FISE-331927 format. One line per field, with one value per residue (C-alpha): x, y, z; residue number from 0. Coordinates in steps of 0.2 Angstrom, whole numbers. Layout:
N
u X, ...
v Y, ...
w Z, ...
seq NUM, ...
//
This chain:
406
u 0, 7, 5, -6, 3, 22, 28, 22, 25, 10, -1, -6, 6, -6, -5, 14, 9, -6, 4, 18, 8, -2, 14, 19, 3, -9, -1, -13, -29, -38, -49, -62, -63, -77, -78, -93, -98, -110, -113, -130, -130, -111, -108, -92, -90, -83, -68, -65, -68, -55, -42, -45, -40, -24, -18, -22, -12, 1, 2, 3, 19, 27, 42, 50, 66, 80, 80, 62, 66, 80, 67, 57, 69, 71, 55, 56, 45, 49, 57, 71, 61, 48, 57, 64, 49, 44, 58, 51, 32, 23, 5, -4, -15, -25, -30, -42, -58, -62, -79, -91, -110, -126, -132, -128, -110, -106, -92, -86, -71, -66, -51, -47, -32, -21, -24, -5, -8, -25, -25, -12, -23, -36, -29, -20, -36, -47, -35, -33, -55, -53, -41, -48, -65, -61, -49, -63, -79, -74, -63, -47, -39, -54, -54, -36, -38, -53, -42, -28, -37, -45, -29, -21, -38, -37, -18, -20, -34, -22, -8, -19, -28, -45, -42, -34, -32, -17, -10, -15, -11, -16, -27, -32, -25, -39, -49, -37, -40, -24, -7, -2, -15, -11, 8, 5, -8, 4, 21, 8, 4, 23, 30, 16, 21, 39, 39, 25, 21, 3, -8, -12, -10, 4, 5, 12, 13, 4, -2, 4, 21, 28, 25, 31, 47, 48, 44, 52, 37, 33, 22, 7, -6, -8, -23, -40, -57, -50, -38, -53, -64, -51, -43, -58, -70, -59, -58, -75, -69, -69, -86, -87, -93, -74, -67, -58, -50, -43, -37, -29, -20, -14, -7, 1, 10, 18, 22, 25, 25, 23, 7, 1, -16, -32, -48, -63, -79, -77, -91, -97, -86, -98, -92, -74, -74, -78, -59, -49, -47, -32, -18, -24, -28, -10, 0, -10, -6, -23, -41, -48, -66, -71, -90, -106, -106, -87, -92, -101, -87, -75, -82, -86, -67, -62, -74, -68, -48, -54, -63, -48, -36, -29, -23, -35, -22, -8, -19, -24, -41, -39, -52, -53, -72, -78, -69, -65, -54, -70, -75, -58, -56, -70, -69, -51, -58, -68, -56, -39, -41, -45, -35, -21, -31, -26, -34, -33, -40, -43, -54, -56, -37, -34, -51, -59, -64, -80, -84, -92, -79, -82, -88, -79, -74, -64, -70, -65, -81, -75, -62, -56, -71, -84, -93, -85, -94, -91, -104, -99, -107, -117, -128, -123, -105, -110, -105, -107, -114, -122, -138, -137, -122, -126, -141, -130, -115, -128, -135, -119, -114, -131, -132, -114, -118, -133, -124, -107, -105, -91
v 0, 17, 30, 44, 55, 52, 65, 73, 91, 85, 96, 114, 126, 132, 116, 120, 138, 132, 115, 126, 136, 121, 112, 127, 132, 119, 102, 93, 98, 82, 84, 74, 76, 71, 68, 74, 74, 89, 79, 72, 57, 52, 36, 27, 9, -6, -6, 12, 13, -2, 8, 24, 16, 5, 22, 31, 15, 20, 38, 33, 25, 42, 52, 69, 68, 78, 87, 91, 97, 108, 115, 119, 126, 139, 147, 162, 161, 141, 139, 125, 116, 114, 107, 94, 90, 85, 76, 63, 66, 52, 50, 37, 24, 21, 39, 34, 27, 23, 13, 8, 13, 10, 28, 44, 44, 26, 32, 37, 45, 49, 54, 56, 61, 75, 90, 90, 76, 75, 92, 86, 73, 83, 88, 70, 62, 72, 71, 53, 51, 62, 53, 35, 41, 50, 36, 24, 31, 38, 35, 45, 47, 56, 68, 70, 75, 87, 94, 99, 107, 119, 121, 127, 140, 145, 150, 158, 169, 176, 178, 188, 198, 188, 187, 201, 192, 203, 191, 173, 157, 139, 132, 116, 101, 96, 94, 91, 78, 70, 74, 71, 84, 97, 97, 97, 113, 122, 118, 127, 142, 143, 142, 154, 166, 165, 163, 175, 184, 188, 204, 211, 194, 187, 169, 169, 150, 136, 131, 112, 113, 99, 106, 123, 115, 105, 118, 133, 144, 151, 139, 152, 149, 157, 150, 139, 139, 125, 135, 149, 133, 125, 138, 151, 135, 120, 129, 128, 141, 153, 162, 156, 172, 181, 163, 177, 186, 171, 166, 182, 184, 167, 169, 186, 176, 164, 176, 193, 205, 189, 187, 186, 184, 182, 172, 180, 171, 155, 162, 177, 193, 204, 196, 195, 214, 216, 209, 214, 231, 242, 233, 214, 225, 232, 217, 205, 210, 207, 197, 181, 179, 162, 164, 176, 191, 195, 211, 216, 209, 218, 236, 230, 226, 244, 254, 245, 248, 267, 267, 262, 275, 262, 264, 248, 251, 244, 229, 214, 207, 189, 180, 161, 156, 145, 157, 154, 167, 175, 178, 183, 196, 205, 207, 213, 226, 230, 232, 235, 254, 251, 239, 226, 211, 193, 177, 159, 147, 130, 118, 128, 126, 109, 100, 108, 94, 87, 79, 88, 90, 82, 95, 87, 91, 86, 97, 97, 94, 90, 97, 92, 81, 94, 100, 114, 124, 132, 147, 153, 170, 157, 142, 129, 129, 128, 110, 104, 87, 95, 106, 112, 118, 126, 135, 140, 149, 157, 164, 171, 179, 187, 194, 201, 209, 218, 224, 226, 243, 242
w 1, -5, 9, 6, 21, 18, 32, 46, 38, 28, 39, 38, 46, 59, 67, 73, 78, 89, 94, 102, 110, 116, 122, 132, 139, 139, 138, 152, 140, 133, 116, 107, 90, 78, 58, 50, 33, 26, 8, 5, -5, 0, 5, 10, 8, 18, 7, 10, 27, 29, 19, 28, 44, 35, 30, 46, 54, 41, 46, 66, 60, 55, 65, 60, 54, 57, 39, 45, 60, 53, 42, 56, 67, 53, 56, 68, 78, 82, 97, 101, 115, 104, 92, 104, 108, 91, 89, 101, 94, 83, 81, 92, 83, 99, 100, 84, 83, 63, 61, 49, 51, 44, 46, 38, 27, 34, 42, 60, 63, 82, 91, 110, 118, 123, 114, 110, 101, 94, 85, 74, 67, 60, 42, 38, 42, 31, 17, 19, 18, 4, -7, -1, -8, -24, -30, -26, -30, -48, -62, -54, -70, -79, -61, -63, -82, -77, -63, -73, -87, -75, -65, -82, -87, -68, -69, -86, -79, -67, -81, -91, -77, -78, -60, -49, -30, -25, -12, -11, -3, -6, 9, 2, 11, 19, 4, -9, -24, -19, -14, -33, -38, -24, -28, -47, -46, -33, -46, -61, -51, -46, -65, -71, -60, -61, -80, -85, -72, -64, -65, -48, -40, -30, -25, -7, -2, 4, 19, 18, 26, 16, 1, 5, 11, -6, -16, -9, -4, 11, 23, 29, 43, 62, 70, 69, 79, 89, 98, 103, 108, 119, 127, 131, 135, 140, 156, 164, 177, 161, 155, 137, 131, 134, 123, 113, 127, 134, 117, 113, 130, 130, 110, 115, 129, 118, 102, 109, 93, 80, 82, 62, 61, 72, 67, 72, 71, 84, 93, 83, 74, 87, 103, 96, 92, 111, 115, 100, 108, 105, 111, 102, 87, 86, 91, 77, 59, 53, 54, 46, 38, 38, 39, 34, 23, 18, 12, 28, 36, 30, 32, 52, 54, 45, 56, 71, 67, 64, 80, 90, 80, 69, 51, 42, 28, 39, 44, 32, 30, 25, 17, 18, 17, 1, -10, -29, -39, -46, -27, -22, -36, -32, -14, -18, -30, -16, -3, -10, -6, 10, 19, 16, 6, 5, 1, 8, -5, -3, -13, -29, -31, -24, -29, -44, -55, -65, -47, -33, -18, -1, 13, 25, 43, 59, 74, 92, 100, 120, 131, 147, 148, 144, 126, 117, 103, 87, 84, 68, 59, 48, 56, 44, 51, 69, 78, 95, 101, 116, 113, 131, 130, 113, 124, 138, 126, 116, 133, 138, 121, 119, 138, 134, 120, 127, 143, 139, 125, 114
seq 0, 1, 2, 3, 4, 5, 6, 7, 8, 9, 10, 11, 12, 13, 14, 15, 16, 17, 18, 19, 20, 21, 22, 23, 24, 25, 26, 27, 28, 29, 30, 31, 32, 33, 34, 35, 36, 37, 38, 39, 40, 41, 42, 43, 44, 45, 46, 47, 48, 49, 50, 51, 52, 53, 54, 55, 56, 57, 58, 59, 60, 61, 62, 63, 64, 65, 66, 67, 68, 69, 70, 71, 72, 73, 74, 75, 76, 77, 78, 79, 80, 81, 82, 83, 84, 85, 86, 87, 88, 89, 90, 91, 92, 93, 94, 95, 96, 97, 98, 99, 100, 101, 102, 103, 104, 105, 106, 107, 108, 109, 110, 111, 112, 113, 114, 115, 116, 117, 118, 119, 120, 121, 122, 123, 124, 125, 126, 127, 128, 129, 130, 131, 132, 133, 134, 135, 136, 137, 138, 139, 140, 141, 142, 143, 144, 145, 146, 147, 148, 149, 150, 151, 152, 153, 154, 155, 156, 157, 158, 159, 160, 161, 162, 163, 164, 165, 166, 167, 168, 169, 170, 171, 172, 173, 174, 175, 176, 177, 178, 179, 180, 181, 182, 183, 184, 185, 186, 187, 188, 189, 190, 191, 192, 193, 194, 195, 196, 197, 198, 199, 200, 201, 202, 203, 204, 205, 206, 207, 208, 209, 210, 211, 212, 213, 214, 215, 216, 217, 218, 219, 220, 221, 222, 223, 224, 225, 226, 227, 228, 229, 230, 231, 232, 233, 234, 235, 236, 237, 238, 239, 240, 241, 242, 243, 244, 245, 246, 247, 248, 249, 250, 251, 252, 253, 254, 255, 256, 257, 258, 259, 260, 261, 262, 263, 264, 265, 266, 267, 268, 269, 270, 271, 272, 273, 274, 275, 276, 277, 278, 279, 280, 281, 282, 283, 284, 285, 286, 287, 288, 289, 290, 291, 292, 293, 294, 295, 296, 297, 298, 299, 300, 301, 302, 303, 304, 305, 306, 307, 308, 309, 310, 311, 312, 313, 314, 315, 316, 317, 318, 319, 320, 321, 322, 323, 324, 325, 326, 327, 328, 329, 330, 331, 332, 333, 334, 335, 336, 337, 338, 339, 340, 341, 342, 343, 344, 345, 346, 347, 348, 349, 350, 351, 352, 353, 354, 355, 356, 357, 358, 359, 360, 361, 362, 363, 364, 365, 366, 367, 368, 369, 370, 371, 372, 373, 374, 375, 376, 377, 378, 379, 380, 381, 382, 383, 384, 385, 386, 387, 388, 389, 390, 391, 392, 393, 394, 395, 396, 397, 398, 399, 400, 401, 402, 403, 404, 405
//
């Protein structure tokens, strides 16, 4: 069997930025993660489930190589003790429960263990599920041909100025068609930019650390919803309406002035802004949009920066929600004169074929033996296994929004 995941660097960059903070500040936290397929009519067969199990087992046999650790050591904000930890670290297959089930999509995946372990499992697991599914449910050769054809067309659109994106990165590993396809399209984009040039577009890197190292581009990423959920809700002494404050405080304590981009929508952007005061708004280089109306969000963030006396043109608005090049181009035109604009584009780059891509996620649902929830700016992206906790969380947030002024 050929391994789908061939290196522990084959994950998103923010798993290392979050992982270092988890290792230093929350090493005893225990989390549970659950897989969910949002597509209607998708069914994983017995053979697919068995292959997914074997691929996860193969992933769990990997360790970091000295060459990989040297690469990580060269990243400005990664600290030596964390690299030494990674030298000893490897995934534990015992943390996984992978089952064939009769209902829904036919596949159940759950991971439970220390957060410093389970956080790393999300991206490789989703990449395995995607590749197993598409290699077994369709004519993979045909899918790859359609993928290449579309990749050539969209790359040409960057060259001739049909699309103007400003700065953009590839964020597609979790939902890629395959490892082969993701590497292929990134190579095409790099080569086109190098030899032909893009009009008002600049490819700055990929979230896939393995491919960033291999292809000589920047690894890109800061934080995900899990960090806000677990830091803000994992400690039961905390009021979860202040989840973002706890997250921002922990992140700045870990990284000082090297903070990158803050994620706004874990428990709703409106309550995020209650905590994104001048100190944090100054220290973070920008904010990331991942749900809700991107135009309304962008204007809201610009107004917030102005209210704090911060020039929004010095800050980055990073858009990353279900983007294609046309949507990104429109957003770039709308905001390029108001702020720095950047895009993280995933499925459209890494899994654009004749087949409908999978809409699959692995989300943390418990931390320290209690529920945690993600309440995005749209209901469809919410995830929690405990309706009573959702009700409680919404009540605390609503109370704060109604009683605490900006």
